[in-house]
Structure formats: structure tokens, C-alpha cells
C-alpha positions as CSV (number, residue, x, y, z in Angstrom):
1,X,0.0,0.1,0.0
2,X,1.3,3.9,-1.0
3,X,1.8,5.8,2.2
4,X,1.2,9.6,2.1
5,X,4.8,10.2,2.4
6,X,5.4,8.0,-0.8
7,X,2.8,9.8,-2.8
8,X,4.7,13.1,-1.9
9,X,7.9,11.8,-3.1
10,X,6.5,10.6,-6.3
11,X,5.1,13.3,-7.1
12,X,8.0,15.5,-6.4
13,X,9.8,13.6,-8.4
14,X,7.6,14.0,-11.5
15,X,7.7,17.7,-10.9
16,X,11.0,18.2,-10.3
17,X,11.9,19.3,-13.6
18,X,9.2,21.9,-13.6
19,X,10.3,23.2,-10.2
20,X,14.0,23.8,-11.6
21,X,13.0,25.4,-14.3
22,X,10.4,27.7,-12.1
23,X,13.7,28.9,-10.0
24,X,15.6,29.5,-12.7
25,X,13.1,31.7,-14.3
26,X,12.8,33.6,-11.5
27,X,16.6,33.7,-10.6
28,X,17.1,35.2,-14.0
29,X,14.4,37.8,-13.5
30,X,14.6,39.3,-10.3
31,X,12.9,42.4,-8.7
32,X,13.2,44.4,-5.9
33,X,10.5,45.5,-2.8
34,X,7.8,46.0,-3.9
35,X,8.6,45.8,-7.4
36,X,7.7,42.1,-7.8
37,X,5.0,43.0,-10.7
38,X,6.3,40.1,-13.3
39,X,6.7,37.7,-10.3
40,X,3.7,38.2,-9.3
41,X,2.2,37.9,-12.5
42,X,4.1,34.6,-13.3
43,X,2.8,33.3,-9.6
44,X,-0.5,34.2,-10.6
45,X,-0.8,32.3,-14.0
46,X,0.9,29.1,-12.2
47,X,-1.5,29.1,-9.8
48,X,-4.3,29.7,-12.1
49,X,-3.3,26.8,-13.9
50,X,-3.5,24.6,-11.1
51,X,-7.0,25.4,-10.2
52,X,-6.2,27.1,-6.9
53,X,-9.3,29.2,-5.8
54,X,-9.8,32.6,-4.6
55,X,-6.6,34.0,-6.1
56,X,-6.0,37.6,-4.9
57,X,-3.1,40.3,-6.5
58,X,-2.0,43.5,-5.2
59,X,-2.4,42.2,-1.6
60,X,0.0,44.3,0.6
61,X,1.1,46.3,-2.8
62,X,2.6,43.4,-5.1
63,X,1.6,40.1,-3.1
64,X,-0.1,36.8,-4.1
65,X,-2.6,34.5,-2.1
66,X,-4.3,31.8,-2.9
67,X,-6.6,28.7,-1.4
68,X,-6.6,24.9,-2.1
69,X,-9.3,23.1,-0.5
70,X,-9.1,19.6,1.0
71,X,-12.1,17.0,0.1
72,X,-11.2,14.3,2.6
73,X,-13.9,14.1,4.9
74,X,-14.7,16.1,8.4
75,X,-14.2,19.6,9.1
76,X,-10.2,21.0,9.0
77,X,-8.6,24.1,9.9
78,X,-6.8,26.4,7.7
79,X,-3.0,27.1,7.4
80,X,-1.4,29.3,5.7
81,X,1.9,28.2,3.7
82,X,4.2,31.6,2.8
83,X,7.3,32.3,0.5
84,X,8.9,35.8,-0.2
85,X,9.8,37.1,-3.6
86,X,12.0,39.9,-3.5
87,X,15.3,40.2,-4.6
88,X,18.3,42.5,-3.4
89,X,20.0,45.2,-4.9
90,X,23.2,43.2,-6.2
91,X,25.0,42.6,-9.1
92,X,25.0,39.3,-10.0
93,X,28.7,37.5,-10.3
94,X,27.7,33.8,-10.5
95,X,28.4,32.1,-14.0
96,X,25.2,30.4,-14.1
97,X,23.6,30.6,-17.6
98,X,20.4,31.9,-16.1
99,X,22.0,35.0,-14.3
100,X,19.8,37.8,-13.5
101,X,18.8,40.0,-16.7
102,X,18.3,42.7,-14.7
103,X,21.6,44.7,-14.0
104,X,22.3,45.4,-10.5
105,X,19.6,42.8,-9.1
106,X,20.0,39.7,-7.8
107,X,18.0,36.5,-6.1
108,X,21.4,36.4,-3.6
109,X,19.3,35.3,-0.7
110,X,17.3,32.1,-2.0
111,X,13.8,33.9,-2.3
112,X,13.5,33.0,-5.9
113,X,14.2,29.3,-4.7
114,X,11.2,30.1,-1.8
115,X,8.7,31.1,-4.7
116,X,9.5,27.8,-6.9
117,X,9.1,25.7,-4.1
118,X,5.9,27.0,-2.9
119,X,4.5,27.0,-6.3
120,X,5.4,23.3,-6.4
121,X,3.8,22.8,-3.0
122,X,0.8,23.7,-4.7
123,X,1.1,21.4,-7.2
124,X,1.6,19.0,-4.8
125,X,-1.5,19.5,-2.9
126,X,-3.7,19.8,-5.4
127,X,-2.8,16.2,-6.1
128,X,-3.5,15.5,-3.0
129,X,-6.7,17.1,-2.3
130,X,-8.2,13.7,-1.2
131,X,-5.9,13.7,1.6
132,X,-7.2,16.3,3.8
133,X,-10.1,18.3,4.8
134,X,-9.6,21.7,5.6
135,X,-7.9,24.6,3.7
136,X,-4.5,25.7,3.0
137,X,-3.6,29.3,2.1
138,X,-0.6,30.0,-0.3
139,X,0.8,33.1,0.6
140,X,3.6,34.8,-2.1
141,X,5.0,38.0,-0.3
142,X,6.4,41.1,-1.3
143,X,9.7,43.0,0.4
144,X,10.8,40.8,3.0
145,X,14.1,42.6,2.4
146,X,12.8,46.0,3.1
147,X,12.1,46.5,6.8
148,X,9.8,46.6,8.4
149,X,9.1,43.9,5.7
150,X,6.3,43.5,3.5
151,X,4.2,41.0,5.5
152,X,2.6,43.5,7.2
153,X,0.7,45.3,4.5
154,X,-0.2,41.7,3.6
155,X,-1.9,41.5,7.1
156,X,-3.5,44.5,6.8
157,X,-4.8,43.3,3.4
158,X,-6.4,40.3,4.9
159,X,-4.2,37.7,4.2
160,X,-4.7,35.9,7.8
161,X,-8.1,36.5,7.9
162,X,-9.7,32.9,8.6
163,X,-6.2,31.3,8.9
164,X,-5.1,29.1,12.0
165,X,-1.6,28.6,11.9
166,X,1.3,30.0,9.7
167,X,4.6,28.3,8.4
168,X,7.4,28.8,6.2
169,X,11.0,28.1,5.4
170,X,14.5,29.5,4.1
171,X,17.3,28.3,2.3
172,X,20.2,28.0,4.5
173,X,23.9,27.7,2.9
174,X,25.4,27.4,5.8
175,X,24.0,23.5,6.0
176,X,24.5,20.5,3.7
177,X,21.6,19.5,0.8
178,X,19.4,16.9,2.7
179,X,19.1,18.6,6.0
180,X,16.9,20.6,7.5
181,X,16.6,22.4,11.2
182,X,14.0,23.6,13.3
183,X,13.7,24.7,16.8
184,X,11.2,26.0,19.4
185,X,11.4,29.6,20.4
186,X,13.5,32.4,19.4
187,X,15.1,31.2,15.7
188,X,15.9,35.1,14.4
189,X,16.3,38.5,16.4
190,X,14.4,41.7,16.3
191,X,16.0,44.1,14.6
192,X,15.9,48.0,14.5
193,X,18.1,50.6,13.1
194,X,19.3,53.5,14.5
195,X,20.8,57.2,13.2
196,X,22.1,60.2,15.4
197,X,22.7,63.2,14.2
198,X,25.3,65.4,16.2
199,X,25.0,69.2,15.9
200,X,27.9,71.3,16.6
201,X,29.1,74.4,15.3
202,X,32.0,74.5,12.9
203,X,35.2,76.1,12.0
204,X,38.6,76.4,11.2
205,X,40.6,73.2,12.2
206,X,43.4,75.8,13.3
207,X,41.0,77.4,16.0
208,X,39.0,75.0,17.7
209,X,38.3,76.1,20.4
210,X,36.1,78.5,18.2
211,X,34.0,75.6,17.6
212,X,31.9,73.2,19.3
213,X,32.9,69.8,17.5
214,X,30.4,66.6,16.8
215,X,33.1,64.9,15.6
216,X,34.5,64.1,19.3
217,X,31.2,63.8,20.5
218,X,30.3,61.0,18.0
219,X,33.6,59.6,18.5
220,X,32.7,59.5,22.1
221,X,29.2,57.9,21.7
222,X,30.5,55.2,19.4
223,X,32.8,54.5,22.5
224,X,30.6,54.3,24.9
225,X,27.9,52.4,23.2
226,X,30.2,49.7,23.3
227,X,29.2,49.4,26.9
228,X,25.4,48.7,26.4
229,X,25.1,45.0,25.6
230,X,28.0,44.0,28.1
231,X,27.4,46.4,31.3
232,X,23.6,46.8,30.6
233,X,22.5,43.5,29.3
234,X,22.1,40.3,31.1
235,X,24.9,38.1,30.3
236,X,22.5,35.1,29.9
237,X,20.4,37.3,26.8
238,X,21.4,37.9,23.2
239,X,22.2,40.7,21.7
240,X,24.3,43.1,19.6
241,X,24.9,46.7,18.8
242,X,26.7,48.0,16.1
243,X,27.6,51.0,14.5
244,X,28.2,50.7,10.9
245,X,28.2,54.5,9.3
246,X,29.9,57.9,10.3
247,X,29.6,60.4,8.2
248,X,30.4,64.2,8.3
249,X,33.2,66.6,7.2
250,X,34.1,67.4,3.6
251,X,37.7,68.9,4.3
252,X,40.7,68.1,6.1
253,X,40.6,71.1,7.9
254,X,37.4,72.3,8.4
255,X,35.1,71.3,11.6
256,X,31.6,70.3,10.2
257,X,28.3,71.6,11.9
258,X,27.3,68.3,12.0
259,X,27.9,64.4,12.6
260,X,25.9,61.9,11.4
261,X,26.2,57.9,12.6
262,X,24.2,55.0,12.0
263,X,23.7,51.2,12.8
264,X,21.2,48.5,14.0
265,X,20.7,46.9,16.9
266,X,19.5,43.1,17.5
267,X,17.4,41.1,20.2
268,X,15.5,38.2,21.3
269,X,13.6,39.8,23.6
270,X,11.3,43.0,23.5
271,X,12.5,44.4,26.7
272,X,15.9,43.8,25.6
273,X,15.5,45.9,22.8
274,X,13.6,48.7,24.6
275,X,16.4,48.5,27.3
276,X,19.1,48.9,24.6
277,X,17.0,52.1,22.9
278,X,17.1,53.9,26.2
279,X,20.5,53.4,26.5
280,X,21.6,54.4,23.1
281,X,19.2,57.7,23.8
282,X,20.9,58.2,26.9
283,X,24.4,57.8,26.2
284,X,24.0,59.9,22.8
285,X,22.3,62.7,24.2
286,X,25.2,62.8,27.6
287,X,28.0,62.5,25.3
288,X,26.5,65.4,23.0
289,X,25.5,67.0,25.8
290,X,28.8,67.1,27.6
291,X,31.1,68.2,25.0
292,X,28.4,71.2,24.0
293,X,26.9,69.7,21.6
294,X,23.0,68.6,20.4
295,X,22.1,64.9,19.7
296,X,18.8,63.8,17.8
297,X,18.0,60.1,17.7
298,X,15.9,58.3,15.7
299,X,14.6,54.9,15.9
300,X,13.8,53.0,12.4
301,X,11.9,49.8,13.6
302,X,12.7,46.9,11.7
303,X,12.0,43.1,12.3
304,X,10.2,41.7,15.4
305,X,11.9,38.5,17.1
306,X,10.9,35.2,15.1
307,X,9.3,33.6,17.7
308,X,8.3,29.6,16.9
309,X,5.1,28.5,18.7
310,X,6.9,25.8,20.8
311,X,3.8,23.2,20.0
312,X,3.7,24.4,16.7
313,X,7.6,23.8,16.3
314,X,7.3,20.1,17.6
315,X,4.3,19.4,14.9
316,X,6.8,20.6,12.3
317,X,9.8,18.8,13.6
318,X,7.9,15.4,13.8
319,X,6.9,16.0,10.5
320,X,10.0,16.7,8.9
321,X,11.3,13.3,10.6
322,X,8.5,11.5,8.9
323,X,9.3,12.6,5.5
324,X,13.1,13.2,5.5
325,X,14.5,10.8,8.0
326,X,15.5,11.8,11.9
327,X,19.4,12.0,10.5
328,X,18.1,14.7,8.0
329,X,16.6,17.2,10.7
330,X,18.7,19.1,13.0
331,X,18.3,21.8,15.7
332,X,18.4,25.2,14.3
333,X,20.8,27.6,16.2
334,X,19.1,31.3,17.6
335,X,20.9,33.7,14.8
336,X,21.1,37.5,14.8
337,X,19.9,38.5,11.5
338,X,16.0,39.3,10.8
339,X,12.7,38.1,9.0
340,X,9.6,40.0,8.3
341,X,7.4,36.3,8.5
342,X,8.1,37.7,12.4
343,X,5.0,39.1,12.1
344,X,2.8,36.4,11.5
345,X,4.1,34.6,13.8
346,X,2.9,37.4,16.5
347,X,-0.5,37.1,14.8
348,X,-1.0,33.3,14.4
349,X,0.9,30.2,16.1
350,X,3.4,28.7,13.6
351,X,6.9,28.1,13.0
352,X,9.9,28.8,10.7
353,X,12.7,26.4,9.3
354,X,15.5,26.2,7.1
355,X,16.6,23.9,4.5
356,X,20.3,23.1,3.5
357,X,21.2,24.4,-0.1
358,X,25.3,24.1,0.4
359,X,26.6,25.1,-3.4
360,X,29.8,26.3,-4.1
361,X,31.2,28.5,-7.3
362,X,34.6,27.9,-8.4
363,X,35.1,26.0,-5.2
364,X,33.9,28.7,-2.5
365,X,30.3,28.3,-0.7
366,X,29.1,32.2,-0.6
367,X,27.0,33.4,1.9
368,X,23.4,34.7,1.5
369,X,23.8,38.8,0.1
370,X,26.8,37.6,-1.8
371,X,27.0,38.1,-5.2
372,X,28.5,34.5,-6.1
373,X,25.6,33.2,-4.0
374,X,23.5,30.1,-5.4
375,X,21.5,27.3,-3.9
376,X,22.1,23.5,-4.7
377,X,18.9,22.7,-6.4
378,X,18.9,19.4,-5.4
379,X,17.4,21.2,-2.2
380,X,14.7,22.2,-3.9
381,X,13.1,18.9,-3.6
382,X,13.5,18.8,-0.4
383,X,12.2,22.6,0.5
384,X,8.6,21.1,-1.2
385,X,8.2,17.6,0.5
386,X,9.0,19.4,3.8
387,X,6.6,22.0,3.4
388,X,4.2,19.5,1.7
389,X,4.7,17.3,4.9
390,X,3.9,20.0,7.6
391,X,1.1,21.2,5.9
392,X,-0.8,17.6,5.9
393,X,0.4,16.9,9.4
394,X,-1.1,20.2,10.7
395,X,-4.7,19.8,8.9
396,X,-4.6,15.8,9.7
397,X,-4.1,17.0,13.7
398,X,-6.9,20.1,13.3
399,X,-9.5,18.1,11.7
400,X,-12.5,17.1,13.4
401,X,-15.3,14.3,12.4
């Protein structure tokens, strides 16, 4: 007797050439955040050809959603599966024949793979309608790379209406193909950006006593900010604060009027983020004041922490083991990068996991956001099998009658 996992694997093996072709097409035609018009149309056409119902476009500006309804007996829930679609402003340097035809725009994070995977998951689930009751909502999201993310707009446009649980995956260049990783609790950090403008009084470098030097105030602030994580955050907590920009002055012999610094801080607990923001503001204000300057602190909200529901993470882990085998399933380590699927996880229980896609270009495995980043295309089928199995496991557990 053919098991559900054998049916999944057989369908995926049959459609794998099309899965790879879709990924290559999407990779060759990348689009930036909120500009995913061709990508959205490609997705719409694919969903329409599969008979997906209630296809909506323009959700959250350029997002696409659709619905697959099971035909098995019983009353089931509604599970949302999400893929992000946007690319990055990077000039591609990979040697592949399907490299980007849009200069300066590249799928350097794997979102082309995510979109192709979810399209194939849609194909598998339409073939398996008889195996589940309930509903699968397909969510193709724009602007994951642009904080605070395109997920917020999709939620505002009703993408989560009627949805009971949410799941998403991400390719992981640091892990070998054939492996996946998931964990309960916080898996990715929250991240906010900051800008501090120091206002002084410019003048001649040879007469600094006639000026109020914002360069010194900015430098003093940068030094003092290094104490925030080491002295104001619980050592058992995880946090980072990095100053990444310093801009001011145009001549070697002129003290400028203003200097601007900027950076980011990351955290897993909302209270930690609030504490970092408070101390950052106090330090900048005090350092500037002590040196005769004024400091204006601006905070740009980014992604909240990505926190998996413990029960949903365990359900997904068991589904992954059943589909891929226990040796393929790892425990994910928390990372300080951000992810806007966090918005959906705050609104609904669910889980986020990663799929190994280690790939070498010229003998080197380049990481995400690198001009030579690529994915091992054998990992695409793993993505389809894993996401399909998680969706079915959730639907079976949440069917009554």
C-alpha cells in the first residue's frame, strides 16, 4: 500500500524538472521590494493553471494569495504557507547561464527558490486534495528584504483572515543539502536601525576653540555604546549593537557643523530591545551635551524577533522526521539576522525552519547576500517535500469528524 509520504515523493520526483525550471526563470528575472510585478504575474498564472481558488493579487501592494481546499471528510482548519519573492540590489557574479538579466538586481538570498518551492507545494497539494480536509492558504509575499517588511501590508489586506496557523521556510547556505533545521522559541533576532545626528558649530581646524566639534561627540558616543551589551544586558540574554556608518565633514581643515552615525541593534526579547534603545538614547544625549553639542536620535523599526510556537515547532519537527528521516533533521541555532515572517508569527501560531542548500561556486560556498550566492538545486525538492509534509501533518491534527 502506498503511504502518503511515498505519494508526496513520487509527485515531487515527477515535477522536479519544472520546479528547477521555475526557480531558474525567477532567478533570471529578479525584482526589488514592492516591484515584483512580473514575479506576481508569473505566480498568478501558475496558480490559475493548477486550479487554485480565490487567487488575489495586489495584496500588500504586490503580494499574491490563493486557496486549496481539501476534499476528505471532516471539518479542517486553515493553514497558511508563505514564500517571499523579492530580490536584492546586488550585481550578480555567478557563472550560471540563468544569471540575472536585470543589472544590479539579484536573487542573492534564495527567495527565487522559496517561490518556486511553494508553487510546487501547490501542485502536490492539489494532487492530494483527497488526503485532507480543511484549507491551505498560499501566500507569496513581497518586500521581505525591506524593513519592516511586506508581511505587514499583507496582514492589513486580510491575508490572515480565517487562518489558524502559519509556516515558512528559508534556504540555508551554511547547511548541506538533504538537511533541515527547526527549533522552538526564538530563532531569529528582532532588529531595529538607528541614526544619531550630532549638531555642533563648525569652524577652522586650526582654531578648534572657536568651534563645538560634533566629530568628538560622535566618537565618544561610539566608544560608550560598546558598553551597552556588555554592561546593561543580562549575560544570559543575546543581543548585539553595531555602529556601521559615520558621515561628517568634507575637508581636512574644516570642523563640520554636523556628524551622523548609524547602525543596528538586535535582540530576542522585546524588553531587551527597549533597554538597548533607552541606553543608546541616554548615551548619545549625554555625550553630546557634555561636549557642548546636541544629539537627535532616530529609531527605524525593523523586524520583531522571529519566535516559533513550541507546539507548532514540535509538530513540524515530527513531520520532517517522518518525511526525511531523523538523521536529516537538526536543531536550529538562533541567529542574529532578522526575518519579517515574525509579523505573521506574532499574529498566529506557527513555525519557521531552514533547508540546507550548500553550493560551491569556483570552489567556495558563498553566503547569503553575496554576488556569487547560489543554491544547490537538489535542495529544492527537499523544500517541497518538507513543506508539504508539515502542511498535511497540521491539517490532519486539526480535522474534526
